[in-house]
N, CA, C and O atoms as a Tinker XYZ file with bonds, in Angstrom:
   356  protein
     1  N    -33.709000   54.372000  -83.187000    73     2
     2  CA   -33.130000   55.611000  -83.651000    64     1     3
     3  C    -32.897000   56.530000  -82.456000    63     2     4     5
     4  O    -33.765000   56.668000  -81.594000    81     3
     5  N    -31.766000   57.134000  -82.409000    73     3     6
     6  CA   -31.378000   57.995000  -81.294000    64     5     7
     7  C    -31.479000   59.457000  -81.702000    63     6     8     9
     8  O    -31.012000   59.862000  -82.767000    81     7
     9  N    -32.094000   60.229000  -80.834000    73     7    10
    10  CA   -32.101000   61.678000  -81.031000    64     9    11
    11  C    -31.837000   62.334000  -79.692000    63    10    12    13
    12  O    -31.980000   61.714000  -78.639000    81    11
    13  N    -31.449000   63.599000  -79.748000    73    11    14
    14  CA   -31.235000   64.343000  -78.518000    64    13    15
    15  C    -32.530000   64.479000  -77.722000    63    14    16    17
    16  O    -32.498000   64.643000  -76.502000    81    15
    17  N    -33.666000   64.412000  -78.409000    73    15    18
    18  CA   -34.951000   64.501000  -77.714000    64    17    19
    19  C    -35.115000   63.380000  -76.700000    63    18    20    21
    20  O    -35.671000   63.594000  -75.622000    81    19
    21  N    -34.633000   62.178000  -77.038000    73    19    22
    22  CA   -34.708000   61.075000  -76.087000    64    21    23
    23  C    -33.912000   61.402000  -74.833000    63    22    24    25
    24  O    -34.392000   61.195000  -73.719000    81    23
    25  N    -32.716000   61.904000  -75.008000    73    23    26
    26  CA   -31.877000   62.268000  -73.861000    64    25    27
    27  C    -32.530000   63.366000  -73.038000    63    26    28    29
    28  O    -32.517000   63.317000  -71.808000    81    27
    29  N    -33.100000   64.354000  -73.712000    73    27    30
    30  CA   -33.771000   65.458000  -73.015000    64    29    31
    31  C    -34.964000   64.930000  -72.224000    63    30    32    33
    32  O    -35.159000   65.302000  -71.067000    81    31
    33  N    -35.755000   64.072000  -72.841000    73    31    34
    34  CA   -36.940000   63.520000  -72.172000    64    33    35
    35  C    -36.556000   62.673000  -70.968000    63    34    36    37
    36  O    -37.136000   62.805000  -69.890000    81    35
    37  N    -35.582000   61.810000  -71.161000    73    35    38
    38  CA   -35.143000   60.975000  -70.041000    64    37    39
    39  C    -34.531000   61.850000  -68.947000    63    38    40    41
    40  O    -34.722000   61.587000  -67.760000    81    39
    41  N    -33.801000   62.883000  -69.345000    73    39    42
    42  CA   -33.236000   63.811000  -68.365000    64    41    43
    43  C    -34.317000   64.477000  -67.526000    63    42    44    45
    44  O    -34.146000   64.669000  -66.322000    81    43
    45  N    -35.421000   64.826000  -68.158000    73    43    46
    46  CA   -36.548000   65.420000  -67.416000    64    45    47
    47  C    -37.139000   64.419000  -66.435000    63    46    48    49
    48  O    -37.453000   64.764000  -65.295000    81    47
    49  N    -37.287000   63.192000  -66.879000    73    47    50
    50  CA   -37.834000   62.156000  -65.999000    64    49    51
    51  C    -36.906000   61.904000  -64.810000    63    50    52    53
    52  O    -37.369000   61.724000  -63.684000    81    51
    53  N    -35.613000   61.893000  -65.061000    73    51    54
    54  CA   -34.640000   61.717000  -63.983000    64    53    55
    55  C    -34.756000   62.861000  -62.984000    63    54    56    57
    56  O    -34.733000   62.644000  -61.773000    81    55
    57  N    -34.879000   64.068000  -63.495000    73    55    58
    58  CA   -35.019000   65.232000  -62.627000    64    57    59
    59  C    -36.282000   65.132000  -61.769000    63    58    60    61
    60  O    -36.250000   65.426000  -60.574000    81    59
    61  N    -37.382000   64.721000  -62.376000    73    59    62
    62  CA   -38.633000   64.558000  -61.643000    64    61    63
    63  C    -38.491000   63.484000  -60.567000    63    62    64    65
    64  O    -38.912000   63.682000  -59.427000    81    63
    65  N    -37.898000   62.352000  -60.929000    73    63    66
    66  CA   -37.699000   61.272000  -59.960000    64    65    67
    67  C    -36.875000   61.754000  -58.773000    63    66    68    69
    68  O    -37.231000   61.501000  -57.622000    81    67
    69  N    -35.787000   62.442000  -59.048000    73    67    70
    70  CA   -34.932000   62.931000  -57.965000    64    69    71
    71  C    -35.672000   63.897000  -57.052000    63    70    72    73
    72  O    -35.502000   63.859000  -55.833000    81    71
    73  N    -36.493000   64.761000  -57.640000    73    71    74
    74  CA   -37.272000   65.722000  -56.856000    64    73    75
    75  C    -38.253000   64.994000  -55.936000    63    74    76    77
    76  O    -38.354000   65.311000  -54.751000    81    75
    77  N    -38.970000   64.024000  -56.487000    73    75    78
    78  CA   -39.933000   63.284000  -55.680000    64    77    79
    79  C    -39.246000   62.438000  -54.617000    63    78    80    81
    80  O    -39.755000   62.310000  -53.504000    81    79
    81  N    -38.107000   61.866000  -54.944000    73    79    82
    82  CA   -37.344000   61.085000  -53.969000    64    81    83
    83  C    -36.898000   61.972000  -52.809000    63    82    84    85
    84  O    -36.987000   61.569000  -51.649000    81    83
    85  N    -36.419000   63.175000  -53.118000    73    83    86
    86  CA   -36.022000   64.106000  -52.039000    64    85    87
    87  C    -37.213000   64.449000  -51.144000    63    86    88    89
    88  O    -37.093000   64.476000  -49.919000    81    87
    89  N    -38.361000   64.708000  -51.767000    73    87    90
    90  CA   -39.560000   65.047000  -50.996000    64    89    91
    91  C    -39.976000   63.890000  -50.089000    63    90    92    93
    92  O    -40.285000   64.095000  -48.916000    81    91
    93  N    -39.982000   62.690000  -50.629000    73    91    94
    94  CA   -40.377000   61.522000  -49.840000    64    93    95
    95  C    -39.382000   61.235000  -48.724000    63    94    96    97
    96  O    -39.779000   60.907000  -47.606000    81    95
    97  N    -38.094000   61.356000  -49.020000    73    95    98
    98  CA   -37.080000   61.131000  -47.982000    64    97    99
    99  C    -37.222000   62.140000  -46.856000    63    98   100   101
   100  O    -37.064000   61.797000  -45.684000    81    99
   101  N    -37.520000   63.380000  -47.208000    73    99   102
   102  CA   -37.716000   64.419000  -46.199000    64   101   103
   103  C    -38.925000   64.093000  -45.326000    63   102   104   105
   104  O    -38.862000   64.221000  -44.103000    81   103
   105  N    -40.004000   63.681000  -45.939000    73   103   106
   106  CA   -41.216000   63.332000  -45.208000    64   105   107
   107  C    -40.957000   62.157000  -44.264000    63   106   108   109
   108  O    -41.381000   62.170000  -43.109000    81   107
   109  N    -40.268000   61.160000  -44.762000    73   107   110
   110  CA   -39.947000   59.984000  -43.952000    64   109   111
   111  C    -39.015000   60.366000  -42.805000    63   110   112   113
   112  O    -39.206000   59.915000  -41.676000    81   111
   113  N    -38.016000   61.189000  -43.085000    73   111   114
   114  CA   -37.078000   61.626000  -42.048000    64   113   115
   115  C    -37.802000   62.376000  -40.928000    63   114   116   117
   116  O    -37.485000   62.200000  -39.751000    81   115
   117  N    -38.759000   63.196000  -41.293000    73   115   118
   118  CA   -39.535000   63.930000  -40.280000    64   117   119
   119  C    -40.294000   62.967000  -39.376000    63   118   120   121
   120  O    -40.361000   63.170000  -38.163000    81   119
   121  N    -40.859000   61.935000  -39.958000    73   119   122
   122  CA   -41.578000   60.944000  -39.147000    64   121   123
   123  C    -40.613000   60.174000  -38.256000    63   122   124   125
   124  O    -40.912000   59.916000  -37.090000    81   123
   125  N    -39.456000   59.807000  -38.801000    73   123   126
   126  CA   -38.470000   59.096000  -37.978000    64   125   127
   127  C    -38.071000   59.942000  -36.775000    63   126   128   129
   128  O    -37.947000   59.432000  -35.661000    81   127
   129  N    -37.876000   61.217000  -37.002000    73   127   130
   130  CA   -37.508000   62.132000  -35.913000    64   129   131
   131  C    -38.670000   62.278000  -34.936000    63   130   132   133
   132  O    -38.475000   62.206000  -33.722000    81   131
   133  N    -39.866000   62.481000  -35.455000    73   131   134
   134  CA   -41.052000   62.685000  -34.608000    64   133   135
   135  C    -41.303000   61.494000  -33.699000    63   134   136   137
   136  O    -41.606000   61.663000  -32.517000    81   135
   137  N    -41.178000   60.275000  -34.252000    73   135   138
   138  CA   -41.518000   59.076000  -33.490000    64   137   139
   139  C    -40.294000   58.371000  -32.894000    63   138   140   141
   140  O    -40.441000   57.393000  -32.161000    81   139
   141  N    -39.093000   58.860000  -33.202000    73   139   142
   142  CA   -37.880000   58.294000  -32.610000    64   141   143
   143  C    -37.600000   56.859000  -33.019000    63   142   144   145
   144  O    -37.095000   56.066000  -32.224000    81   143
   145  N    -37.931000   56.527000  -34.261000    73   143   146
   146  CA   -37.692000   55.172000  -34.751000    64   145   147
   147  C    -37.377000   55.253000  -36.247000    63   146   148   149
   148  O    -37.891000   56.118000  -36.956000    81   147
   149  N    -36.538000   54.351000  -36.704000    73   147   150
   150  CA   -36.227000   54.316000  -38.137000    64   149   151
   151  C    -37.418000   53.719000  -38.891000    63   150   152   153
   152  O    -38.276000   53.062000  -38.301000    81   151
   153  N    -37.452000   53.952000  -40.169000    73   151   154
   154  CA   -38.512000   53.376000  -40.989000    64   153   155
   155  C    -38.426000   51.861000  -40.962000    63   154   156   157
   156  O    -39.447000   51.177000  -40.891000    81   155
   157  N    -37.216000   51.340000  -41.019000    73   155   158
   158  CA   -37.039000   49.889000  -40.961000    64   157   159
   159  C    -37.617000   49.339000  -39.662000    63   158   160   161
   160  O    -38.337000   48.341000  -39.674000    81   159
   161  N    -37.305000   49.985000  -38.544000    73   159   162
   162  CA   -37.843000   49.561000  -37.257000    64   161   163
   163  C    -39.349000   49.682000  -37.205000    63   162   164   165
   164  O    -40.032000   48.809000  -36.671000    81   163
   165  N    -39.860000   50.752000  -37.754000    73   163   166
   166  CA   -41.309000   50.963000  -37.803000    64   165   167
   167  C    -41.996000   49.841000  -38.573000    63   166   168   169
   168  O    -42.983000   49.271000  -38.106000    81   167
   169  N    -41.467000   49.526000  -39.759000    73   167   170
   170  CA   -42.093000   48.517000  -40.601000    64   169   171
   171  C    -41.969000   47.116000  -40.005000    63   170   172   173
   172  O    -42.874000   46.297000  -40.163000    81   171
   173  N    -40.876000   46.836000  -39.331000    73   171   174
   174  CA   -40.682000   45.517000  -38.729000    64   173   175
   175  C    -41.503000   45.346000  -37.451000    63   174   176   177
   176  O    -42.012000   44.263000  -37.164000    81   175
   177  N    -41.622000   46.440000  -36.689000    73   175   178
   178  CA   -42.184000   46.314000  -35.352000    64   177   179
   179  C    -43.660000   46.562000  -35.205000    63   178   180   181
   180  O    -44.226000   46.294000  -34.145000    81   179
   181  N    -44.295000   47.062000  -36.228000    73   179   182
   182  CA   -45.694000   47.433000  -36.063000    64   181   183
   183  C    -46.582000   46.742000  -37.079000    63   182   184   185
   184  O    -46.228000   46.612000  -38.251000    81   183
   185  N    -47.711000   46.313000  -36.627000    73   183   186
   186  CA   -48.723000   45.800000  -37.536000    64   185   187
   187  C    -49.359000   47.000000  -38.192000    63   186   188   189
   188  O    -49.974000   47.818000  -37.508000    81   187
   189  N    -49.231000   47.129000  -39.492000    73   187   190
   190  CA   -49.649000   48.346000  -40.179000    64   189   191
   191  C    -51.145000   48.609000  -40.048000    63   190   192   193
   192  O    -51.561000   49.766000  -39.987000    81   191
   193  N    -51.955000   47.566000  -40.003000    73   191   194
   194  CA   -53.399000   47.785000  -39.866000    64   193   195
   195  C    -53.700000   48.409000  -38.507000    63   194   196   197
   196  O    -54.449000   49.382000  -38.422000    81   195
   197  N    -53.129000   47.860000  -37.460000    73   195   198
   198  CA   -53.347000   48.412000  -36.120000    64   197   199
   199  C    -52.776000   49.816000  -36.015000    63   198   200   201
   200  O    -53.382000   50.694000  -35.400000    81   199
   201  N    -51.616000   50.029000  -36.612000    73   199   202
   202  CA   -50.981000   51.341000  -36.570000    64   201   203
   203  C    -51.848000   52.394000  -37.226000    63   202   204   205
   204  O    -51.983000   53.506000  -36.714000    81   203
   205  N    -52.428000   52.051000  -38.347000    73   203   206
   206  CA   -53.262000   53.005000  -39.076000    64   205   207
   207  C    -54.507000   53.353000  -38.263000    63   206   208   209
   208  O    -54.994000   54.483000  -38.307000    81   207
   209  N    -55.011000   52.370000  -37.524000    73   207   210
   210  CA   -56.188000   52.627000  -36.703000    64   209   211
   211  C    -55.864000   53.582000  -35.560000    63   210   212   213
   212  O    -56.690000   54.417000  -35.191000    81   211
   213  N    -54.665000   53.461000  -35.001000    73   211   214
   214  CA   -54.306000   54.317000  -33.879000    64   213   215
   215  C    -53.747000   55.653000  -34.325000    63   214   216   217
   216  O    -53.885000   56.653000  -33.621000    81   215
   217  N    -53.114000   55.676000  -35.497000    73   215   218
   218  CA   -52.526000   56.916000  -35.984000    64   217   219
   219  C    -52.443000   56.880000  -37.516000    63   218   220   221
   220  O    -51.637000   56.135000  -38.073000    81   219
   221  N    -53.263000   57.672000  -38.189000    73   219   222
   222  CA   -53.245000   57.675000  -39.663000    64   221   223
   223  C    -51.881000   58.047000  -40.237000    63   222   224   225
   224  O    -51.571000   57.696000  -41.376000    81   223
   225  N    -51.063000   58.755000  -39.454000    73   223   226
   226  CA   -49.730000   59.119000  -39.921000    64   225   227
   227  C    -48.884000   57.872000  -40.190000    63   226   228   229
   228  O    -48.011000   57.888000  -41.058000    81   227
   229  N    -49.143000   56.790000  -39.445000    73   227   230
   230  CA   -48.402000   55.552000  -39.660000    64   229   231
   231  C    -48.733000   54.954000  -41.022000    63   230   232   233
   232  O    -47.850000   54.431000  -41.702000    81   231
   233  N    -49.986000   55.029000  -41.419000    73   231   234
   234  CA   -50.378000   54.535000  -42.741000    64   233   235
   235  C    -49.698000   55.360000  -43.827000    63   234   236   237
   236  O    -49.200000   54.808000  -44.808000    81   235
   237  N    -49.675000   56.671000  -43.657000    73   235   238
   238  CA   -49.012000   57.542000  -44.633000    64   237   239
   239  C    -47.511000   57.278000  -44.678000    63   238   240   241
   240  O    -46.902000   57.332000  -45.747000    81   239
   241  N    -46.921000   56.997000  -43.538000    73   239   242
   242  CA   -45.507000   56.677000  -43.458000    64   241   243
   243  C    -45.216000   55.439000  -44.311000    63   242   244   245
   244  O    -44.284000   55.430000  -45.115000    81   243
   245  N    -46.016000   54.413000  -44.125000    73   243   246
   246  CA   -45.840000   53.182000  -44.883000    64   245   247
   247  C    -46.030000   53.431000  -46.381000    63   246   248   249
   248  O    -45.259000   52.927000  -47.197000    81   247
   249  N    -47.045000   54.201000  -46.738000    73   247   250
   250  CA   -47.292000   54.514000  -48.146000    64   249   251
   251  C    -46.142000   55.328000  -48.744000    63   250   252   253
   252  O    -45.716000   55.071000  -49.869000    81   251
   253  N    -45.646000   56.303000  -47.992000    73   251   254
   254  CA   -44.515000   57.098000  -48.476000    64   253   255
   255  C    -43.300000   56.217000  -48.722000    63   254   256   257
   256  O    -42.587000   56.397000  -49.709000    81   255
   257  N    -43.064000   55.268000  -47.830000    73   255   258
   258  CA   -41.909000   54.384000  -47.992000    64   257   259
   259  C    -42.063000   53.525000  -49.256000    63   258   260   261
   260  O    -41.112000   53.370000  -50.022000    81   259
   261  N    -43.258000   52.972000  -49.468000    73   259   262
   262  CA   -43.493000   52.164000  -50.664000    64   261   263
   263  C    -43.339000   53.009000  -51.928000    63   262   264   265
   264  O    -42.778000   52.553000  -52.924000    81   263
   265  N    -43.836000   54.231000  -51.880000    73   263   266
   266  CA   -43.716000   55.139000  -53.019000    64   265   267
   267  C    -42.246000   55.489000  -53.274000    63   266   268   269
   268  O    -41.805000   55.549000  -54.422000    81   267
   269  N    -41.501000   55.717000  -52.202000    73   267   270
   270  CA   -40.067000   56.009000  -52.324000    64   269   271
   271  C    -39.351000   54.874000  -53.034000    63   270   272   273
   272  O    -38.573000   55.108000  -53.959000    81   271
   273  N    -39.608000   53.651000  -52.607000    73   271   274
   274  CA   -38.956000   52.490000  -53.237000    64   273   275
   275  C    -39.295000   52.429000  -54.728000    63   274   276   277
   276  O    -38.432000   52.136000  -55.555000    81   275
   277  N    -40.534000   52.702000  -55.058000    73   275   278
   278  CA   -40.970000   52.675000  -56.457000    64   277   279
   279  C    -40.238000   53.734000  -57.284000    63   278   280   281
   280  O    -39.756000   53.442000  -58.379000    81   279
   281  N    -40.155000   54.959000  -56.766000    73   279   282
   282  CA   -39.465000   56.036000  -57.486000    64   281   283
   283  C    -37.973000   55.753000  -57.595000    63   282   284   285
   284  O    -37.358000   56.098000  -58.604000    81   283
   285  N    -37.379000   55.134000  -56.581000    73   283   286
   286  CA   -35.955000   54.803000  -56.657000    64   285   287
   287  C    -35.699000   53.766000  -57.751000    63   286   288   289
   288  O    -34.708000   53.858000  -58.476000    81   287
   289  N    -36.585000   52.786000  -57.869000    73   287   290
   290  CA   -36.441000   51.786000  -58.942000    64   289   291
   291  C    -36.593000   52.442000  -60.313000    63   290   292   293
   292  O    -35.850000   52.140000  -61.247000    81   291
   293  N    -37.569000   53.345000  -60.414000    73   291   294
   294  CA   -37.789000   54.034000  -61.678000    64   293   295
   295  C    -36.574000   54.884000  -62.052000    63   294   296   297
   296  O    -36.162000   54.906000  -63.212000    81   295
   297  N    -36.008000   55.578000  -61.076000    73   295   298
   298  CA   -34.818000   56.399000  -61.316000    64   297   299
   299  C    -33.674000   55.526000  -61.837000    63   298   300   301
   300  O    -32.981000   55.901000  -62.783000    81   299
   301  N    -33.485000   54.380000  -61.225000    73   299   302
   302  CA   -32.438000   53.459000  -61.680000    64   301   303
   303  C    -32.635000   53.085000  -63.147000    63   302   304   305
   304  O    -31.685000   53.075000  -63.930000    81   303
   305  N    -33.867000   52.781000  -63.502000    73   303   306
   306  CA   -34.161000   52.394000  -64.880000    64   305   307
   307  C    -33.879000   53.533000  -65.857000    63   306   308   309
   308  O    -33.281000   53.322000  -66.912000    81   307
   309  N    -34.312000   54.737000  -65.500000    73   307   310
   310  CA   -34.057000   55.885000  -66.371000    64   309   311
   311  C    -32.560000   56.148000  -66.516000    63   310   312   313
   312  O    -32.078000   56.440000  -67.610000    81   311
   313  N    -31.833000   56.044000  -65.415000    73   311   314
   314  CA   -30.389000   56.297000  -65.482000    64   313   315
   315  C    -29.690000   55.256000  -66.352000    63   314   316   317
   316  O    -28.767000   55.587000  -67.095000    81   315
   317  N    -30.126000   54.005000  -66.263000    73   315   318
   318  CA   -29.554000   52.955000  -67.108000    64   317   319
   319  C    -29.836000   53.229000  -68.583000    63   318   320   321
   320  O    -28.954000   53.077000  -69.428000    81   319
   321  N    -31.056000   53.629000  -68.886000    73   319   322
   322  CA   -31.411000   53.927000  -70.279000    64   321   323
   323  C    -30.626000   55.123000  -70.811000    63   322   324   325
   324  O    -30.196000   55.125000  -71.964000    81   323
   325  N    -30.443000   56.129000  -69.976000    73   323   326
   326  CA   -29.671000   57.295000  -70.400000    64   325   327
   327  C    -28.221000   56.900000  -70.688000    63   326   328   329
   328  O    -27.637000   57.368000  -71.665000    81   327
   329  N    -27.646000   56.056000  -69.858000    73   327   330
   330  CA   -26.272000   55.587000  -70.095000    64   329   331
   331  C    -26.172000   54.857000  -71.433000    63   330   332   333
   332  O    -25.211000   55.031000  -72.181000    81   331
   333  N    -27.186000   54.036000  -71.718000    73   331   334
   334  CA   -27.196000   53.303000  -73.000000    64   333   335
   335  C    -27.260000   54.284000  -74.178000    63   334   336   337
   336  O    -26.539000   54.135000  -75.164000    81   335
   337  N    -28.124000   55.274000  -74.058000    73   335   338
   338  CA   -28.261000   56.267000  -75.144000    64   337   339
   339  C    -26.949000   57.006000  -75.372000    63   338   340   341
   340  O    -26.524000   57.206000  -76.510000    81   339
   341  N    -26.319000   57.405000  -74.285000    73   339   342
   342  CA   -25.066000   58.148000  -74.392000    64   341   343
   343  C    -23.974000   57.269000  -74.982000    63   342   344   345
   344  O    -23.183000   57.725000  -75.807000    81   343
   345  N    -23.930000   55.998000  -74.557000    73   343   346
   346  CA   -22.927000   55.076000  -75.075000    64   345   347
   347  C    -23.115000   54.797000  -76.566000    63   346   348   349
   348  O    -22.142000   54.604000  -77.294000    81   347
   349  N    -24.375000   54.776000  -77.014000    73   347   350
   350  CA   -24.675000   54.513000  -78.424000    64   349   351
   351  C    -24.493000   55.745000  -79.294000    63   350   352   353
   352  O    -24.457000   55.646000  -80.520000    81   351
   353  N    -24.381000   56.884000  -78.672000    73   351   354
   354  CA   -24.310000   58.166000  -79.381000    64   353   355
   355  C    -22.992000   58.329000  -80.003000    63   354   356
   356  O    -22.736000   59.346000  -80.647000    81   355
């Protein structure tokens, strides 16, 4: 059963996902600038265990990236569900 409440709820979740994604991207961008390396380069070139031992910021960088990927997947799912609801409406 479709109601506007579903659309409103999913819309709120989408808004939350976008907000968290912006925050995580900003945090990651600051680290890329600070250390002069892309996240991809960081993840490929460094052993995360050793990195965390030498600089806890590296561990947080890795965690932020994993969290970002998770929120991006969640956003995709919410957007797909919203499209389905709108199409069925």
